DSSP file (Angstrom, degrees, kcal/mol; ACC not computed):
  #  RESIDUE AA STRUCTURE BP1 BP2  ACC     N-H-->O    O-->H-N    N-H-->O    O-->H-N    TCO  KAPPA ALPHA  PHI   PSI    X-CA   Y-CA   Z-CA
    1    1 A M              0   0    0      0, 0.0     2,-0.1     0, 0.0     0, 0.0   0.000 360.0 360.0 360.0 129.3   26.1   67.3   47.3
    2    2 A A        -     0   0    0      1,-0.0     2,-0.4     2,-0.0     0, 0.0  -0.447 360.0-144.2 -75.4 153.8   28.5   68.0   44.6
    3    3 A K        -     0   0    0     -2,-0.1     2,-0.4     2,-0.0    -1,-0.0  -0.967  15.8-175.5-124.6 134.2   29.2   65.3   42.1
    4    4 A L        -     0   0    0     -2,-0.4     2,-0.6     2,-0.0    -2,-0.0  -0.995  12.0-154.0-126.0 127.6   32.5   64.5   40.5
    5    5 A T        -     0   0    0     -2,-0.4     2,-0.4     2,-0.0    -2,-0.0  -0.889   5.8-161.7-103.9 127.5   32.7   61.7   37.8
    6    6 A L        -     0   0    0     -2,-0.6     2,-0.6     2,-0.0    -2,-0.0  -0.895  12.8-139.6-105.0 134.4   36.0   60.0   37.4
    7    7 A E        -     0   0    0     -2,-0.4    -2,-0.0     2,-0.0     0, 0.0  -0.858  19.1-172.1 -97.4 128.6   36.6   58.1   34.1
    8    8 A V        -     0   0    0     -2,-0.6     5,-0.1     2,-0.0    -2,-0.0  -0.979  31.7-109.5-118.1 125.2   38.4   54.8   34.7
    9    9 A P    >>  -     0   0    0      0, 0.0     4,-2.0     0, 0.0     3,-1.4  -0.284  24.5-123.3 -56.6 138.5   39.5   52.9   31.6
   10   10 A A  H 3> S+     0   0    0      1,-0.3     4,-2.5     2,-0.2     5,-0.2   0.832 111.5  56.9 -55.5 -37.2   37.4   49.7   31.1
   11   11 A E  H 3> S+     0   0    0      2,-0.2     4,-1.1     1,-0.2    -1,-0.3   0.800 106.0  50.9 -68.1 -26.9   40.6   47.5   31.1
   12   12 A V  H <> S+     0   0    0     -3,-1.4     4,-0.8     2,-0.2     3,-0.3   0.941 111.6  45.7 -71.0 -49.7   41.5   48.9   34.5
   13   13 A L  H >< S+     0   0    0     -4,-2.0     3,-0.9     1,-0.2    -2,-0.2   0.898 111.1  53.7 -60.0 -41.0   38.0   48.1   35.9
   14   14 A D  H 3< S+     0   0    0     -4,-2.5    -1,-0.2     1,-0.2    -2,-0.2   0.832 105.6  54.8 -63.4 -30.7   38.2   44.6   34.4
   15   15 A A  H 3< S+     0   0    0     -4,-1.1     2,-0.4    -3,-0.3    -1,-0.2   0.628  81.4 105.7 -79.0 -13.2   41.5   44.1   36.1
   16   16 A V    <<  -     0   0    0     -3,-0.9     2,-1.7    -4,-0.8     7,-0.1  -0.540  67.7-143.5 -69.2 120.3   40.1   44.8   39.6
   17   17 A K        +     0   0    0     -2,-0.4    -1,-0.1     6,-0.0    -2,-0.1  -0.404  63.6 100.6 -87.4  62.3   39.8   41.6   41.4
   18   18 A L  S    S-     0   0    0     -2,-1.7     5,-0.1     0, 0.0    -2,-0.0  -0.964  84.6 -89.9-136.2 153.1   36.6   42.4   43.2
   19   19 A P    >>  -     0   0    0      0, 0.0     3,-2.6     0, 0.0     4,-0.8  -0.410  46.1-114.4 -58.0 139.7   33.0   41.6   42.8
   20   20 A P  G >4 S+     0   0    0      0, 0.0     3,-0.5     0, 0.0     4,-0.5   0.805 115.0  59.0 -51.6 -33.5   31.4   44.4   40.5
   21   21 A G  G 34 S+     0   0    0      1,-0.2     4,-0.3     2,-0.1     0, 0.0   0.617 107.4  46.6 -73.1  -9.3   29.2   45.6   43.4
   22   22 A E  G <> S+     0   0    0     -3,-2.6     4,-2.3     2,-0.1     5,-0.2   0.582  87.7  86.6-104.9 -13.2   32.2   46.3   45.6
   23   23 A V  H <X S+     0   0    0     -4,-0.8     4,-2.6    -3,-0.5     5,-0.2   0.926  88.4  46.5 -58.4 -55.2   34.5   48.2   43.1
   24   24 A E  H  > S+     0   0    0     -4,-0.5     4,-2.3     1,-0.2     5,-0.2   0.941 114.1  48.8 -60.3 -48.4   33.2   51.7   43.6
   25   25 A G  H  > S+     0   0    0     -4,-0.3     4,-2.0     1,-0.2    -1,-0.2   0.899 113.3  46.4 -58.8 -42.6   33.2   51.5   47.4
   26   26 A E  H  X S+     0   0    0     -4,-2.3     4,-2.5     1,-0.2    -1,-0.2   0.885 109.9  52.9 -71.7 -34.7   36.7   50.1   47.5
   27   27 A L  H  X S+     0   0    0     -4,-2.6     4,-2.2    -5,-0.2    -1,-0.2   0.872 109.5  50.0 -68.5 -33.5   38.0   52.6   45.1
   28   28 A L  H  X S+     0   0    0     -4,-2.3     4,-2.5    -5,-0.2    -2,-0.2   0.889 110.0  50.7 -67.9 -37.3   36.6   55.4   47.3
   29   29 A K  H  X S+     0   0    0     -4,-2.0     4,-3.0    -5,-0.2     5,-0.3   0.949 110.6  48.4 -60.3 -49.1   38.2   53.9   50.3
   30   30 A E  H  X S+     0   0    0     -4,-2.5     4,-2.6     1,-0.2    -2,-0.2   0.917 112.9  48.5 -60.0 -43.9   41.6   53.7   48.6
   31   31 A L  H  X S+     0   0    0     -4,-2.2     4,-2.7     2,-0.2     5,-0.2   0.915 112.2  48.8 -61.4 -43.9   41.3   57.3   47.5
   32   32 A A  H  X S+     0   0    0     -4,-2.5     4,-2.4     2,-0.2     5,-0.2   0.937 112.9  46.3 -60.6 -46.9   40.3   58.5   50.9
   33   33 A V  H  X S+     0   0    0     -4,-3.0     4,-3.1     2,-0.2     5,-0.2   0.949 114.8  48.6 -61.8 -47.9   43.2   56.6   52.6
   34   34 A A  H  X S+     0   0    0     -4,-2.6     4,-1.5    -5,-0.3    -1,-0.2   0.918 113.7  45.0 -62.8 -42.6   45.7   57.9   50.0
   35   35 A L  H  <>S+     0   0    0     -4,-2.7     5,-3.0     2,-0.2     6,-1.1   0.871 114.8  47.9 -67.7 -36.6   44.5   61.5   50.3
   36   36 A Y  H ><5S+     0   0    0     -4,-2.4     3,-1.8    -5,-0.2    -2,-0.2   0.928 110.4  52.4 -69.8 -44.7   44.4   61.4   54.1
   37   37 A G  H 3<5S+     0   0    0     -4,-3.1    -1,-0.2     1,-0.3    -2,-0.2   0.809 109.8  48.6 -60.6 -30.7   47.9   59.9   54.2
   38   38 A R  T 3<5S-     0   0    0     -4,-1.5    -1,-0.3    -5,-0.2    -2,-0.2   0.410 115.7-118.5 -84.6  -0.4   49.2   62.7   51.9
   39   39 A R  T < 5S+     0   0    0     -3,-1.8    -3,-0.2     2,-0.2    -2,-0.1   0.790  82.0 122.6  60.1  33.2   47.5   65.2   54.3
   40   40 A V  S   <S+     0   0    0     -5,-3.0    -4,-0.2     1,-0.2    -5,-0.1   0.780  74.7  33.0 -86.7 -31.1   45.3   66.4   51.4
   41   41 A L  S    S-     0   0    0     -6,-1.1    -1,-0.2    -9,-0.2    -2,-0.2  -0.971  83.8-124.2-125.5 140.0   42.1   65.6   53.4
   42   42 A P     >  -     0   0    0      0, 0.0     4,-2.3     0, 0.0     3,-0.3  -0.382  38.4 -99.5 -72.2 163.9   41.4   65.8   57.1
   43   43 A L  H  > S+     0   0    0      1,-0.2     4,-2.5     2,-0.2     5,-0.2   0.874 119.3  52.1 -52.9 -46.8   40.2   62.7   58.9
   44   44 A G  H  > S+     0   0    0      1,-0.2     4,-1.4     2,-0.2    -1,-0.2   0.895 114.0  41.3 -61.8 -41.0   36.5   63.8   58.9
   45   45 A K  H  > S+     0   0    0     -3,-0.3     4,-2.3     2,-0.2    -1,-0.2   0.857 113.5  54.3 -78.9 -31.9   36.3   64.5   55.2
   46   46 A A  H  X S+     0   0    0     -4,-2.3     4,-2.2     2,-0.2    -2,-0.2   0.895 108.2  49.4 -64.0 -40.5   38.4   61.4   54.3
   47   47 A R  H  <>S+     0   0    0     -4,-2.5     5,-2.4     1,-0.2     4,-0.4   0.860 109.2  52.1 -72.9 -32.5   36.0   59.2   56.2
   48   48 A L  H ><5S+     0   0    0     -4,-1.4     3,-1.2    -5,-0.2    -1,-0.2   0.930 109.3  50.3 -61.4 -44.7   33.0   60.8   54.5
   49   49 A L  H 3<5S+     0   0    0     -4,-2.3    -2,-0.2     1,-0.3    -1,-0.2   0.912 111.3  48.5 -58.2 -42.3   34.7   60.1   51.1
   50   50 A A  T 3<5S-     0   0    0     -4,-2.2    -1,-0.3    -5,-0.1    -2,-0.2   0.564 109.1-128.3 -71.3  -8.5   35.2   56.5   52.2
   51   51 A Q  T < 5 +     0   0    0     -3,-1.2     2,-0.3    -4,-0.4    -3,-0.2   0.894  67.3 121.9  54.6  45.6   31.6   56.3   53.3
   52   52 A M      < -     0   0    0     -5,-2.4    -1,-0.2    -6,-0.1    -2,-0.1  -0.896  64.2-110.8-129.8 158.6   32.6   55.0   56.7
   53   53 A N     >  -     0   0    0     -2,-0.3     4,-2.5    -3,-0.1     5,-0.2  -0.412  43.6 -96.7 -83.3 171.9   32.0   56.2   60.3
   54   54 A R  H  > S+     0   0    0      1,-0.2     4,-2.7     2,-0.2     5,-0.2   0.905 122.6  48.8 -55.6 -47.8   34.9   57.4   62.3
   55   55 A W  H  > S+     0   0    0      1,-0.2     4,-2.1     2,-0.2    -1,-0.2   0.916 111.9  48.8 -59.2 -46.3   35.6   54.1   64.0
   56   56 A Q  H  > S+     0   0    0      2,-0.2     4,-2.0     1,-0.2    -1,-0.2   0.884 113.3  47.5 -65.3 -39.8   35.6   52.1   60.8
   57   57 A F  H  X S+     0   0    0     -4,-2.5     4,-2.7     2,-0.2    -2,-0.2   0.902 110.3  50.7 -69.2 -39.7   37.9   54.6   59.1
   58   58 A E  H  X S+     0   0    0     -4,-2.7     4,-2.3    -5,-0.2    -2,-0.2   0.889 109.2  51.9 -62.1 -39.5   40.3   54.7   61.9
   59   59 A Q  H  X S+     0   0    0     -4,-2.1     4,-2.8    -5,-0.2    -1,-0.2   0.910 109.5  50.5 -63.2 -41.3   40.4   50.9   61.9
   60   60 A L  H  X S+     0   0    0     -4,-2.0     4,-2.3     2,-0.2    -2,-0.2   0.926 109.4  50.2 -61.9 -44.2   41.1   51.0   58.1
   61   61 A L  H  <>S+     0   0    0     -4,-2.7     5,-2.9     1,-0.2     4,-0.5   0.908 111.2  49.1 -60.1 -41.2   44.0   53.5   58.7
   62   62 A A  H ><5S+     0   0    0     -4,-2.3     3,-1.1     3,-0.2    -2,-0.2   0.931 109.9  51.5 -62.5 -48.5   45.4   51.2   61.5
   63   63 A E  H 3<5S+     0   0    0     -4,-2.8    -1,-0.2     1,-0.3    -2,-0.2   0.884 114.6  43.0 -56.4 -40.6   45.1   48.1   59.1
   64   64 A R  T 3<5S-     0   0    0     -4,-2.3    -1,-0.3    -5,-0.2    -2,-0.2   0.484 111.0-123.6 -84.4  -2.6   47.0   50.1   56.4
   65   65 A R  T < 5 +     0   0    0     -3,-1.1    -3,-0.2    -4,-0.5    -2,-0.1   0.886  53.3 159.4  58.3  42.3   49.5   51.4   59.0
   66   66 A V      < -     0   0    0     -5,-2.9    -1,-0.2    -6,-0.1    -2,-0.1  -0.845  40.3-124.4 -92.9 121.7   48.7   55.0   58.0
   67   67 A P        -     0   0    0      0, 0.0     2,-0.2     0, 0.0    -5,-0.0  -0.377  20.6-116.0 -70.6 145.0   49.7   57.3   60.8
   68   68 A R        -     0   0    0     -2,-0.1     2,-1.1     1,-0.1   -31,-0.0  -0.527  17.3-133.2 -73.8 142.6   47.2   59.6   62.3
   69   69 A H        +     0   0    0     -2,-0.2     2,-0.4     2,-0.0   -26,-0.2  -0.785  52.4 141.4 -96.9  90.8   47.9   63.3   61.9
   70   70 A Y        -     0   0    0     -2,-1.1     2,-0.1     4,-0.0    -2,-0.1  -0.928  28.7-168.5-140.6 110.5   47.2   64.5   65.5
   71   71 A T     >  -     0   0    0     -2,-0.4     4,-2.0     1,-0.1     5,-0.1  -0.322  38.7-104.8 -93.6 172.1   49.4   67.1   67.0
   72   72 A E  H  > S+     0   0    0      1,-0.2     4,-2.8     2,-0.2     5,-0.2   0.885 124.0  54.7 -60.0 -38.0   49.9   68.5   70.5
   73   73 A T  H  > S+     0   0    0      2,-0.2     4,-2.5     1,-0.2    -1,-0.2   0.886 105.5  52.4 -64.9 -38.0   48.0   71.5   69.4
   74   74 A D  H  > S+     0   0    0      2,-0.2     4,-2.5     1,-0.2    -1,-0.2   0.919 110.4  48.6 -59.4 -44.7   45.1   69.3   68.3
   75   75 A L  H  X S+     0   0    0     -4,-2.0     4,-2.9     2,-0.2    -2,-0.2   0.925 110.8  49.4 -58.7 -48.9   45.1   67.6   71.7
   76   76 A E  H  X S+     0   0    0     -4,-2.8     4,-2.5     1,-0.2    -2,-0.2   0.918 111.8  49.3 -59.8 -43.3   45.1   71.0   73.5
   77   77 A D  H  X S+     0   0    0     -4,-2.5     4,-2.4     2,-0.2    -2,-0.2   0.924 111.8  49.0 -61.1 -44.7   42.2   72.1   71.3
   78   78 A D  H  X S+     0   0    0     -4,-2.5     4,-2.8     1,-0.2    -2,-0.2   0.930 111.8  48.7 -59.4 -48.1   40.3   68.9   72.1
   79   79 A L  H  X S+     0   0    0     -4,-2.9     4,-1.7     2,-0.2     6,-0.2   0.905 110.8  49.8 -61.6 -42.9   40.9   69.3   75.8
   80   80 A R  H  <>S+     0   0    0     -4,-2.5     5,-2.9     1,-0.2    -1,-0.2   0.918 113.3  47.9 -57.4 -46.1   39.8   73.0   75.8
   81   81 A Y  H ><5S+     0   0    0     -4,-2.4     3,-1.5     1,-0.2    -2,-0.2   0.905 109.2  51.2 -65.8 -44.1   36.7   72.0   73.9
   82   82 A A  H 3<5S+     0   0    0     -4,-2.8    -1,-0.2     1,-0.3    -2,-0.2   0.805 109.7  51.8 -65.1 -28.7   35.9   69.1   76.2
   83   83 A Q  T 3<5S-     0   0    0     -4,-1.7    -1,-0.3     2,-0.2    -2,-0.2   0.373 121.3-107.9 -87.0   2.2   36.3   71.4   79.2
   84   84 A G  T < 5S+     0   0    0     -3,-1.5     2,-0.6     1,-0.2    -3,-0.2   0.603  83.6 121.6  80.1  11.4   33.8   73.9   77.7
   85   85 A R      <       0   0    0     -5,-2.9    -1,-0.2    -6,-0.2    -2,-0.2  -0.936 360.0 360.0-108.0 117.5   36.5   76.4   76.9
   86   86 A R              0   0    0     -2,-0.6    -5,-0.1    -3,-0.1    -1,-0.1   0.460 360.0 360.0 -97.2 360.0   36.7   77.2   73.2
């Protein structure tokens, strides 16, 4: 696994109104939702960044009213795959 370290100013971390043990996980979720919403990350990679399963991440997107990026082409591809035609 590649590792990326982000430096966050102490005053920003101090201003986050969450228990210290929840800050990193919540920041990862926020980043994942923002990048997915901007179409920078696909759903599968965004949910991995958020450290959530697909169901949990889709629930989070729904709570945040972030629209799913799912086109007719995606549906056709999924249907072909489900029918055993790739």
